[in-house]
C-alpha positions in Angstrom: 120.7 108.3 86.4 117.9 108.0 83.8 114.8 109.6 83.1 112.6 106.8 85.1 114.7 107.4 88.1 114.2 111.2 88.0 110.2 110.8 87.5 110.4 108.6 90.7 111.9 111.1 92.8 108.9 113.7 92.1 106.4 110.9 92.4 104.7 111.5 95.9 103.4 108.2 96.0 107.0 106.6 95.5 108.3 109.1 98.3 105.7 107.8 100.8 105.9 104.2 99.8 110.1 104.2 99.8 109.5 106.0 103.4 107.5 103.7 104.8 109.4 100.4 103.6 112.7 101.7 104.6 111.1 102.5 108.1 109.9 98.7 108.4 112.8 97.3 106.7 111.6 96.0 103.6 113.8 95.5 100.9 112.4 96.9 97.3 113.3 97.7 94.0 111.4 100.2 91.4 110.5 99.0 87.8 108.7 100.8 84.9 105.7 98.6 83.2 104.2 100.7 80.6 102.5 103.6 82.0 102.8 102.5 85.5 105.5 102.2 87.6 105.7 99.0 90.3 107.6 98.3 92.9 109.0 94.8 94.0 109.1 94.2 97.8 111.2 91.7 99.5 109.2 90.3 102.6 111.6 87.3 103.8 110.9 83.5 103.8 110.9 83.9 99.8 107.8 85.9 99.9 107.4 88.9 97.7 104.7 91.5 96.6 104.6 93.5 93.3 102.8 96.8 94.0 101.9 99.2 91.2 101.3 102.7 92.0 100.5 105.7 89.8 102.8 107.9 87.5 100.6 111.0 88.9 98.3 111.7 91.5 94.9 111.9 91.1 94.3 113.7 94.1 95.9 114.5 97.6 95.1 111.4 99.4 96.7 109.3 96.6 100.0 108.8 98.3 98.3 108.1 101.7 96.1 105.6 99.8 99.2 103.7 98.1 100.6 103.4 101.8 97.5 101.8 102.8 97.4 99.6 100.0 101.2 98.4 100.4 100.4 97.9 104.3 97.2 95.5 103.4 99.0 93.8 100.3 102.1 93.1 102.5 100.0 92.0 105.5 97.9 89.4 103.5 101.0 88.1 102.0 102.5 87.4 105.0 99.5 85.7 106.3 98.9 83.4 103.4 100.7 79.9 102.9 101.5 80.1 99.6 105.5 80.5 99.0 105.1 81.2 95.7 107.1 84.5 94.3 105.1 87.6 93.4 
């Protein structure tokens, strides 16, 4: 297992995001881009969302804010008529 995946296991934002996505049945895959990790979430119907999140939390609300932001991004993406990927 690479260093990237070890860091993700300790990242509170990733833990909460992955819990939310698993509970709702959205398949996702983590990636690293420069300083910040991101998730590509498959929404079905050929739609997906790329969601960047912080490598380290700025405060105690950071992880909860990430979950709220991904909920909003998923809702907007599913409501759009655009079938382009990410």
